[in-house]
C-alpha positions in Angstrom: 101.0 -236.0 11.6 99.7 -231.9 11.3 99.7 -229.4 14.3 97.1 -228.2 15.5 96.2 -224.1 15.8 96.7 -224.1 19.0 99.7 -226.1 19.3 101.4 -223.8 17.1 100.6 -220.6 19.6 101.7 -222.5 22.4 105.5 -223.1 20.6 104.9 -219.2 19.3 104.3 -218.3 23.2 107.5 -220.5 24.5 109.7 -219.2 21.7 108.6 -215.6 23.2 109.5 -216.5 27.0 112.6 -217.9 26.0 113.6 -215.1 23.4 112.3 -212.6 26.6 114.1 -214.6 28.8 117.3 -214.4 26.9 117.4 -210.6 26.2 117.4 -210.4 30.0 119.6 -212.3 31.0 121.9 -210.0 27.9 120.7 -207.0 29.5 122.0 -208.0 33.4 125.3 -209.4 32.0 125.8 -206.2 30.4 124.6 -204.1 33.3 126.5 -206.2 35.6 130.1 -205.7 33.1 129.2 -201.7 32.7 129.1 -201.4 36.9 132.3 -200.2 37.8 133.4 -201.9 40.8 131.4 -204.8 40.6 134.1 -207.5 40.7 137.9 -206.7 41.4 140.6 -208.2 39.0 142.7 -210.9 41.2 146.0 -209.5 41.3 148.6 -210.7 43.5 149.1 -207.2 45.1 145.3 -207.7 46.4 145.9 -210.9 48.5 146.8 -210.6 52.0 150.3 -210.9 52.9 151.3 -214.1 54.9 154.3 -214.9 56.0 154.8 -218.5 53.9 151.6 -220.1 52.4 152.7 -224.1 54.4 151.9 -222.4 57.0 148.1 -223.1 56.6 148.9 -226.6 56.9 151.6 -227.5 59.3 149.0 -228.5 62.3 146.9 -230.7 59.7 147.8 -234.4 61.3 148.8 -237.0 59.1 148.2 -240.6 59.5 152.7 -242.2 59.5 152.7 -246.0 59.0 155.6 -247.7 58.7 155.1 -251.2 57.4 156.6 -254.3 57.7 155.4 -256.6 54.9 151.8 -257.8 53.7 149.7 -261.1 53.4 147.1 -262.6 52.0 145.4 -265.0 55.0 142.0 -267.3 54.7 139.3 -265.9 57.9 139.7 -269.8 58.1 143.5 -269.4 58.9 143.2 -266.0 61.0 140.2 -267.7 62.9 142.8 -270.0 64.1 145.8 -267.7 65.8 146.2 -268.1 68.9 148.8 -266.4 71.5 152.6 -267.4 69.8 151.3 -268.0 66.3 153.8 -266.3 63.7 152.3 -265.0 60.2 154.7 -265.2 57.8 155.0 -261.8 55.7 156.3 -260.9 52.2 158.6 -258.4 53.4 162.4 -260.3 53.7 164.4 -259.5 56.9 167.1 -256.8 56.5 164.9 -255.3 53.6 164.1 -251.7 53.9 160.3 -251.3 55.6 158.2 -248.5 53.6 156.9 -245.7 55.6 153.2 -244.4 54.3 151.6 -241.1 55.3 147.8 -241.3 54.9 148.9 -244.5 52.4 150.8 -243.3 50.4 155.0 -244.6 49.9 157.1 -241.3 50.7 159.9 -243.2 52.6 161.5 -246.0 53.3 164.1 -247.1 56.0 164.9 -249.5 58.8 164.5 -250.2 62.5 166.1 -248.6 65.1 165.7 -249.3 68.7 166.0 -245.8 70.7 165.4 -245.8 74.6 163.3 -249.1 74.5 161.4 -248.0 71.8 161.2 -248.7 68.0 161.9 -246.2 65.6 162.4 -245.8 62.0 165.3 -244.3 60.5 165.2 -243.2 57.0 167.1 -244.8 54.5 165.6 -243.2 51.0 163.0 -240.7 50.4 160.7 -240.9 47.1 160.7 -238.4 45.6 157.8 -236.8 43.6 158.5 -238.3 40.3 158.9 -241.4 41.8 155.5 -240.9 43.5 153.6 -240.1 40.5 155.4 -243.1 38.3 153.9 -245.6 41.3 150.5 -244.1 41.5 150.1 -244.7 36.8 151.0 -249.0 37.5 
């Protein structure tokens, strides 16, 4: 199939437009690079001094959950639950319970009662390397 002479002229015009746009872009990059003070180099001396970077996140709320165990249950059985029903969990009595922050396991512990309130005594803190290993499973 042969192109018409008009199509060739359009292609040349488009190429000229692209060439001029690229030349303009290259000219702007050169002027930005040549302009002193437009972009300052990043350095630790230029950073504002803060006491500790962690201070910025200390007031962010997180969800702490203590998990006794889990189970799967059919909706039929769920709808039959009533006051006094017992749901069997996969956790065994005496096993440490999982402590999760925003759904991520961070520790394990045992239940304690303090002033008529339940609490958890942490017995094992999960190291960052253990957390990463569990995520990769």
